[in-house]
N, C-alpha and C positions, 0 to 999 in steps of 0.2 A: 910787316909787309902788308900794304893796303890791298884790298880785293878789287877786282874789276867790277864794273856795273853788272856785267853778265853773271859773274859769280854771286853777287849780292841777290840778283833776281832768283837764282836757284835756291839760295838759303831762305829767302822770303817765302818761297813756295813749298818748302820742306814740310812733309807730313809730321815731322818730329817737333815742330814748333808748338808752343802752348796755345790752346784754343781759348776762346773767351770764357768758357765755363771753367777752364783750368785757372785762369786769372781770378775769376770770381771766388773760387774755392781757396786760393792761396793768398790773395791780397786782402780779402774782406772776411767778415764774420757774419753768420746768420743769414746767408743769402736765401731769399724767398722768391722763386720764379713766378712771374705773372704771364698770362697767356692771352692771345687774341687781340684783334684790332677793333672789336665791337661793330664791325661792318661786314666782314666776309669770313675770316677764319684765322687760324693761327699758323704763322710761317715759321717752321723750324730752323730756317737759315738765320733768323734773328732771335736772340734770347735776351731776357732782361727781367729786372725786378728790383727789389729793395734789399739793401744789405747795410752793414755797419763798417765804417772805417774809423779807427781810433775812437770807438764808442759813439760815433755820430752817424745818424742815418744818411744814406746816399742812395740815389737811383743809379743802377748800373745797366748798361745796354751794350750788346756786342753782336757782331756777325760771327756765326758759329760754323766752322768747318769740322770735318771729322778726322780721326787719326788713321782711318783705313778706308777702303773702297766702300764697304757697307755703310759706314757712318757718313761718308761724303755723299753718297746717294740719298740717304735720309735727309741730309741738310742741304741738298741741291748744290753741293760743292761750294757752299758759302755765297751763293748768288741769290739775294733776296727778291721776293715778289713784292708787289705793291702793298699787300697786307702786312708784310714785315716792316716796311717803313712806316705804315700807319700805326702798327703796334708800338714801334719806337716812339713815335710822336705822342701817342696816348700816354706812354709812361713819362715822357718829358713834361707834358702838361699836368700830369698828376704830381710830379716832383715840384713843379712851379706852385701848385695849389698848396702843398704842404711845406714849402721852403727847403726842399732837399737839393743839394748840388747833384749835377748829372755827370757821370763818367762814361764815355763811350770807347769801346774797343773795336777797331776796324781791321778786318782781314778778309778782303773780298776782291776777286778779279773784276767785279762789276755787278750791277743789277742784272737779274735774269732777263734775257732778251727774247723769250718765247712769245708766240702770238697771244697766248692766254694772259700773259703779264701785261701786254700792251692793251688788250681788251679791257682789263680791269684798271687801267690808268696808271701805268708805271711812271710815266713822265710827270704826271700831276702829283703823284705821291712824293716823288723826290723833290719837286719844286716846292711843295707845301712844307716839307721839312726845312728846306733852306730858308723859306720865309719865316716860319715860326721860330726856328732856332736863332735867327738874327736878333730877335728882341725878347727871347725867353728871360724871365725875371730872376733866374737863379744862375749861379756859376756853372759853366760847362767846360769839361776837359775832354779832349779826344786824343786817343793814342793809336797810331798805325802800328799794328803788331806783326804784320806780314806783308800782304799785298794791300795797297790802297788804290783801287782801280776806278777811275772815271767818276761820274756822278753817283754811282752806287756807293762810293766811299765818302764823297763830299756830303751826301745826305745825312751823315752822322759826324761831320767834321766842321760844321760852322760853330766854332767854339772860342772861348776866351783864350785858350792856349791849345795848340796842336803839337803833340810830341810824336816821335818815331822811335821804335826800337832800332838799334844800330844796323841790324841786318834786315831791314824792311825797305819797301819801295812805295812811292806815291806818285801817280801819274795820270794823265788824261786818258790814256789807253795803254794796252799792253805793248811791250816791245815788238811782239809778233804782228800786232795790228798796225803799229807805226811803220814797220818795215814793209808790210803788204801795201800800205797806201803810198809810201814814198818811193819804194823801189819795185813794187809788184812782186816781192819775194820775201815771204815770211821767214825763210831760213836765215835771213840776215838780222835776226833779232838781237844777237849780242852786239853787233855793230850799232844797231838802233839804240840799245840801252845806254851805250856810251855817249850818244848824242843828246839823249832826252833829259839828262840831269834829274834822275829819279831817285837817287840814293839819299839817305839821311844827311850825310855830310854836305852834299851839294845843296840840298834844300835848306839846311840850316844857314849856309853861307848866303843864300838868296833871301833869307828871312821869310820863307814860306812856312817854316815850322819854328817852334820856339825852344825845343829841347830834344836831345838825343838820350835815350836810355842805353847805356853801354852794355855790350855783350862780350867785349874783349878788353884786355888790359895789356899793353905792350905786346900785342900780337898773340897773346894767349887767351883762350876762351875762359870766361868767368863761369863759376858754378851757377846752376840755376837758383840755388838758395841765395847767393850773393846778389844776383841780378834782381831777384824779387825783393830783397831787403832794401836795396837802393831805390827801387821803383816805389815801394810803399812809402818810404821816407819822403820822396819827392812829391807824391800825391798828397800826403798830409800837409806838408809845408805849403804847397801851392794852393790848396783849397782854403787853408787858413788865411792866406794872403787875399784870395779872391773874395772870401766871405766878408772882408772888412769894407769892401766898396758898397756904396749905396746902390740901389737898383738903377738909378739914372746914370751913375758913373760906370757901372758894369756894362750896360747896354751901349753907352757912348764909346767906351774903350773897345768893345767888340766890333762896333761899327767902324772905328778908325783902323782897327787891325786889318780888316778885309778891304777897306776903302783904299788903302795904300797900294794895293796891287793894281 
């Protein structure tokens, strides 16, 4: 039995979902975290560094939420500041320099909208990531693992392929925000979620994303180990395919992917 969009939203936001650091630990080997944007500071809402996948070096970047209230407060509930996006871009440009593919894990309700974030150039930082990722000279994979909210998610999702976990969402804003704008009533969020086409199945049908990582089979939940095995196999196969393209082919295909929208 398929879930409603409102039910998927709740699953996408569940504190029990694997975080980016969990994925780094379970999908890769030898992860070495790197810190700071070399301009302002280190944003704990975005983590990243160098790791190995199938004995090949890759750069991994992810939005980090916490598993409890204390961790979420430390990670700003997965809402990055400008220095987080600039850290991510620094790691991407480093990956380009050394020829490493980039893999991004996205789980954010959106970029932090506080006054201090705006003062430090939140919009410019997001826009710069979109610009630089569009012609980065190495393969980029982005996976929506929970919430993919607005420009805060897109800033890590201008990729050669964009995937979603089965119980994740990807949207221009939250269902609550959509309902507040459309009906002046945030309580109609479940109704809004049905209209917005934000689930993985809907977005795959619209060709906004390229692949769904299944979390269930015939209505039954898959074990975490099974999900991770399939996930890792798909990552290895896809990166092997993308690495065969020349730089010019890679950038042109990425351009055409987003141009069709």
